SEKOLMAR-186506 format. One line per field, with one value per residue (C-alpha): residue in three letters; z, y, x; residue number from 0. Coordinates in nm, 3 decimals, decimal comma, always signed. Each point is the difference from the previous one (the first is absolute). Last residue first. Example, Ala and Ser with C-alpha at 12.3 -4.5 7.8 and 13.67 -1.06 7.14 Angstrom:
BEGIN
resn = [Ser Ala] .
w = [+0,714 +0,066] .
v = [-0,106 -0,344] .
u = [+1,367 -0,137] .
resi = [1 0] .
This chain:
BEGIN
resn = [Thr Phe Glu Arg Val Val Leu Glu Lys Leu Thr Gly Ser Ser Val Leu Gly Arg Glu Ser Asp Arg Phe Leu Ser Leu Glu Glu Gln Leu Gln Ala Val Pro Gln His Leu Leu Tyr Gly Val Asp Val Leu Leu Glu Leu Leu Pro Ala Arg Tyr Gln Cys Leu Ser Tyr Arg Arg Val Ala Pro Leu Ala Arg His Ala Ala Ala Phe Ala Asp Glu Leu Glu Glu Leu Asp Arg His Gly Val Ala Leu Ala Cys Leu Thr Pro Val Leu Leu Thr Pro Ser Gln Trp Pro Ala Leu Lys Glu Leu Leu Asp Leu Thr Thr Gln Leu Gln Glu Thr Ala Ala Lys Phe Gln Gly Ala Arg Leu Leu Gly His Ala Arg Ile Gln Glu Gln Gly Thr Phe Phe Lys Pro Phe His Gln Ser Tyr Arg Ile Cys Arg Ile Ala Tyr Ile Lys Ala Leu Tyr Asp Gln Phe Ala Leu Arg Arg Glu Ala Ile Ile Glu Pro Asn Phe Asn Arg Ser Leu His Lys Arg Pro Phe His Val Asp Glu Leu Glu Glu Ser Phe Lys Glu Leu Leu Val Tyr Lys Ser Leu Val Asn Gln Ile Val Arg Ala Ser Pro Val Glu Phe Leu Leu Lys Met Ala Arg Asp Ser Gln Lys Gln Glu Lys Leu Asn Gln Gln His Glu Ser Thr Thr Leu Cys Ser Phe Val Pro Asp Pro Thr Ala Thr Gly Pro Gly Pro Asp Ser Leu Gln Pro His Thr Leu Gln Val Glu Gln Gln Pro Gly Pro Pro Gln Gln Trp Gln Cys Glu Ile Pro Gln Arg Glu Ala Met] .
w = [+10,202 +0,112 -0,327 -0,234 -0,016 -0,071 -0,292 -0,155 +0,037 -0,154 -0,307 -0,092 -0,234 +0,227 -0,035 -0,180 -0,324 -0,152 +0,241 -0,252 -0,241 +0,282 +0,151 -0,330 -0,065 +0,351 -0,017 -0,333 +0,142 +0,305 -0,227 -0,211 +0,303 +0,009 +0,215 -0,159 +0,311 -0,197 -0,159 +0,344 +0,126 -0,278 -0,004 +0,379 +0,021 -0,257 +0,173 +0,326 -0,166 -0,178 +0,307 +0,281 -0,054 -0,099 +0,337 -0,123 +0,300 -0,190 -0,236 +0,259 +0,243 -0,261 -0,105 +0,336 -0,003 -0,357 +0,099 +0,296 -0,201 -0,299 +0,221 +0,188 -0,328 -0,139 +0,279 -0,217 +0,308 -0,178 -0,064 +0,361 +0,125 -0,249 +0,081 +0,372 -0,048 -0,187 +0,276 +0,265 -0,186 -0,065 +0,348 +0,144 -0,313 +0,162 +0,266 +0,358 +0,265 -0,170 -0,115 +0,342 -0,011 -0,364 +0,094 +0,232 -0,264 -0,251 +0,230 +0,045 -0,378 -0,049 +0,234 -0,176 -0,339 +0,101 +0,141 -0,327 -0,215 +0,144 -0,301 +0,213 -0,117 +0,095 +0,343 +0,059 -0,102 +0,266 +0,270 -0,078 +0,005 +0,329 +0,153 -0,089 +0,080 +0,343 +0,055 -0,373 +0,026 +0,261 -0,152 -0,267 +0,283 +0,027 +0,301 +0,154 -0,009 +0,148 +0,303 +0,075 -0,232 +0,221 +0,308 -0,181 -0,110 +0,360 +0,113 -0,265 +0,120 +0,357 -0,121 -0,193 +0,297 +0,227 -0,257 -0,049 +0,377 +0,039 -0,289 +0,142 -0,271 +0,203 +0,296 +0,129 +0,054 -0,127 -0,307 +0,024 -0,168 -0,195 +0,209 -0,068 +0,234 -0,211 -0,324 -0,112 +0,091 -0,168 -0,320 -0,276 +0,207 +0,175 -0,328 -0,170 +0,302 -0,050 -0,373 +0,067 +0,249 -0,258 +0,127 +0,236 +0,102 -0,055 +0,182 -0,204 -0,116 +0,132 -0,017 -0,245 -0,020 +0,337 +0,256 +0,136 +0,363 +0,183 +0,056 +0,369 -0,023 -0,296 +0,176 +0,310 -0,209 -0,190 +0,324 +0,149 -0,310 +0,012 +0,371 -0,056 -0,284 +0,200 -0,060 -0,137 -0,352 +0,070 -0,021 -0,204 -0,326 -0,286 -0,264 -0,344 -0,298 -0,215 -0,013 +0,029 +0,213 +0,147 +0,109 -0,300 -0,282 +0,207 +0,082 +0,294 +0,139 +0,320 +0,230 +0,350 +0,143 -0,061 +0,198 +0,309 +0,045 -0,093 +0,251 +0,150 -0,049 +0,251 -0,049 +0,306 -0,052 +0,272 +0,140 -0,071 +0,300 +0,002 -0,024] .
v = [+9,765 -0,193 -0,172 +0,225 +0,257 -0,274 -0,143 +0,341 +0,078 -0,333 +0,084 -0,169 -0,300 -0,212 -0,371 -0,268 +0,183 -0,076 -0,210 -0,191 +0,292 +0,247 -0,237 -0,051 +0,376 +0,077 -0,274 +0,138 +0,352 -0,128 -0,188 +0,312 +0,226 +0,053 +0,316 +0,341 +0,166 +0,135 -0,345 -0,161 +0,234 -0,094 -0,371 -0,033 +0,183 -0,233 -0,306 +0,106 +0,072 -0,341 -0,200 +0,157 -0,148 -0,330 -0,066 -0,341 -0,095 -0,025 +0,292 +0,251 -0,120 +0,062 +0,343 +0,181 +0,078 +0,132 +0,235 +0,141 +0,036 +0,163 +0,257 +0,076 +0,052 +0,215 +0,250 +0,201 +0,074 -0,174 -0,301 -0,004 -0,018 -0,271 -0,214 +0,043 -0,119 -0,305 -0,074 +0,032 -0,233 -0,261 -0,018 -0,279 -0,219 -0,245 -0,068 +0,070 -0,119 +0,109 +0,324 +0,162 +0,197 +0,088 +0,124 +0,260 +0,144 -0,004 +0,204 +0,264 +0,007 +0,035 +0,300 +0,173 -0,085 +0,149 +0,321 +0,060 -0,104 +0,235 -0,039 -0,048 -0,359 -0,070 +0,157 -0,223 -0,297 +0,095 +0,042 -0,337 -0,172 +0,168 -0,109 -0,364 -0,004 -0,156 -0,194 -0,073 -0,174 -0,244 -0,053 -0,230 -0,237 -0,150 +0,212 -0,061 -0,379 +0,035 +0,212 +0,182 +0,288 +0,076 +0,014 +0,222 +0,233 +0,041 +0,074 +0,271 +0,137 +0,016 +0,175 +0,255 +0,036 +0,103 +0,239 +0,164 +0,025 +0,168 +0,239 +0,099 -0,056 -0,247 +0,239 -0,129 -0,318 -0,203 -0,216 -0,375 -0,211 -0,288 -0,316 -0,341 -0,275 -0,107 +0,078 -0,364 -0,068 +0,313 -0,055 +0,097 +0,246 +0,163 +0,024 +0,161 +0,230 +0,133 +0,043 +0,211 +0,216 +0,088 +0,358 -0,023 +0,359 +0,063 -0,065 -0,052 -0,279 -0,297 -0,263 -0,280 -0,375 -0,049 -0,194 -0,304 -0,010 -0,321 -0,240 -0,056 +0,143 -0,220 -0,309 +0,079 +0,042 -0,321 -0,189 +0,140 -0,091 -0,359 -0,025 +0,121 -0,245 -0,291 -0,130 -0,353 +0,141 +0,106 +0,368 +0,065 +0,054 -0,054 +0,270 -0,063 +0,195 +0,132 +0,355 +0,063 -0,165 +0,332 -0,002 -0,125 +0,166 +0,308 +0,080 +0,240 -0,130 -0,166 -0,186 -0,100 -0,300 -0,243 +0,223 -0,027 -0,375 -0,183 +0,027 -0,340 -0,176 -0,264 -0,289 -0,210 -0,345 -0,101 -0,348 -0,245 -0,193 -0,372 -0,236] .
u = [+8,905 +0,309 +0,098 -0,199 +0,281 +0,254 -0,200 -0,054 +0,371 +0,097 -0,202 -0,326 -0,027 -0,219 +0,071 -0,203 -0,084 +0,341 +0,204 +0,212 +0,045 +0,071 +0,255 +0,180 +0,018 +0,127 +0,264 +0,121 +0,022 +0,189 +0,241 +0,061 +0,046 +0,376 +0,035 +0,038 -0,147 -0,298 -0,050 +0,017 -0,272 -0,242 +0,089 -0,005 -0,333 -0,155 +0,144 -0,163 -0,336 +0,012 +0,099 -0,197 -0,348 +0,161 +0,159 +0,113 +0,218 +0,327 -0,053 -0,123 +0,268 +0,271 -0,146 -0,001 +0,373 -0,019 -0,281 +0,195 +0,324 -0,175 -0,173 +0,323 +0,185 -0,279 -0,037 -0,239 -0,214 -0,290 +0,223 +0,122 -0,358 -0,100 +0,304 -0,066 -0,359 +0,128 +0,252 -0,274 -0,237 +0,276 +0,157 -0,215 +0,019 +0,244 -0,270 +0,106 +0,242 +0,325 -0,175 -0,047 +0,325 -0,060 -0,348 +0,156 +0,231 -0,286 -0,223 +0,270 +0,048 -0,376 -0,022 +0,290 -0,152 -0,335 +0,149 +0,182 -0,297 -0,258 -0,231 -0,311 -0,043 +0,361 -0,051 -0,303 +0,215 +0,253 -0,266 -0,160 +0,339 +0,093 -0,331 +0,062 +0,373 +0,051 -0,324 -0,016 +0,337 -0,141 -0,345 +0,146 +0,093 +0,350 +0,100 -0,342 +0,044 +0,350 -0,078 +0,329 -0,098 -0,299 +0,222 +0,251 -0,279 -0,118 +0,356 +0,022 -0,332 +0,129 +0,317 -0,207 -0,236 +0,288 +0,146 -0,341 -0,051 +0,340 -0,068 -0,345 -0,259 -0,206 +0,003 -0,336 -0,199 +0,293 -0,042 +0,024 +0,267 -0,163 -0,016 +0,151 -0,125 -0,298 +0,181 +0,027 -0,364 -0,136 +0,195 -0,243 -0,203 +0,296 +0,188 -0,299 -0,033 +0,353 -0,051 -0,310 +0,188 +0,264 +0,023 +0,296 +0,077 +0,366 +0,326 +0,312 +0,226 -0,203 +0,272 +0,060 +0,045 -0,166 +0,198 -0,174 -0,109 +0,081 -0,284 -0,082 -0,353 -0,085 +0,136 -0,201 -0,315 +0,065 +0,054 -0,320 -0,200 +0,129 -0,067 -0,357 -0,051 +0,136 +0,348 +0,041 +0,039 +0,354 +0,091 +0,313 -0,193 +0,239 +0,022 -0,143 +0,131 -0,286 +0,124 +0,371 +0,268 +0,120 +0,362 +0,188 -0,195 -0,073 +0,365 +0,037 -0,327 +0,122 -0,233 +0,109 -0,179 +0,285 +0,239 -0,222 +0,002 -0,321 -0,289 -0,071 -0,329 -0,101 -0,231 -0,070 -0,149 -0,238 +0,059 -0,276 -0,113 +0,075 -0,295] .
resi = [274 273 272 271 270 269 268 267 266 265 264 263 262 261 260 259 258 257 256 255 254 253 252 251 250 249 248 247 246 245 244 243 242 241 240 239 238 237 236 235 234 233 232 231 230 229 228 227 226 225 224 223 222 221 220 219 218 217 216 215 214 213 212 211 210 209 208 207 206 205 204 203 202 201 200 199 198 197 196 195 194 193 192 191 190 189 188 187 186 185 184 183 182 181 180 179 178 177 176 175 174 173 172 171 170 169 168 167 166 165 164 163 162 161 160 159 158 157 156 155 154 153 152 151 150 149 148 147 146 145 144 143 142 141 140 139 138 137 136 135 134 133 132 131 130 129 128 127 126 125 124 123 122 121 120 119 118 117 116 115 114 113 112 111 110 109 108 107 106 105 104 103 102 101 100 99 98 97 96 95 94 93 92 91 90 89 88 87 86 85 84 83 82 81 80 79 78 77 76 75 74 73 72 71 70 69 68 67 66 65 64 63 62 61 60 59 58 57 56 55 54 53 52 51 50 49 48 47 46 45 44 43 42 41 40 39 38 37 36 35 34 33 32 31 30 29 28 27 26 25 24 23 22 21 20 19 18 17 16 15 14 13 12 11 10 9 8 7 6 5 4 3 2 1 0] .
């Protein structure tokens, strides 16, 4: 009987240009959740060889450019958010390490600049991991503490500081929005509308509330709809805006949802959001 000849299976790394990932246009460059990507490692490889190939491929991946930079150095306080990411994505973050503090001189300008760049590199590595980029924990990692601080300022009546903090948070969330739920911006926009309303910045309040309304309608965020419409009607009337359709929508919604949705104001809803 003739001896069987072993069959050799070889996997060749695709050419370099095919490995490069560009994110200048999310709809063209990032296939979105649920899109399968072919596994280049053939099933004939052993488990150890498979793991080794994956590790080598991970290490050879090119770094992706973050959509934003860390504008200034500050003490990172969202430790809880960091550990939530580590817990949820321990395998994906196995080779990604949070920048360590120095034993001394942590507030030296050179050390601060060095750690800022290291932290920016850390964020870029996290951003490059697709399942994390689409996770609901991703925006919380960047803005969780800022949201809590801003809502605390609203409760304390410090509306100017609150709106400044919320606008900074909104700017960052807008950069993350292509990979997140379409309702991501709604709580921040509603909080901004409340802050601007209390500062009597009526045009800014109307603009923020009006921007939040389409997502509230489309995705049935019933807890926001009546309070948001009520603010739009009140502020729009003061600005001499046409509010008849908004008033009619508010009346119809209240009749259809009577007893099912809380009838509090938008300010009460916003203040409870991060309590």
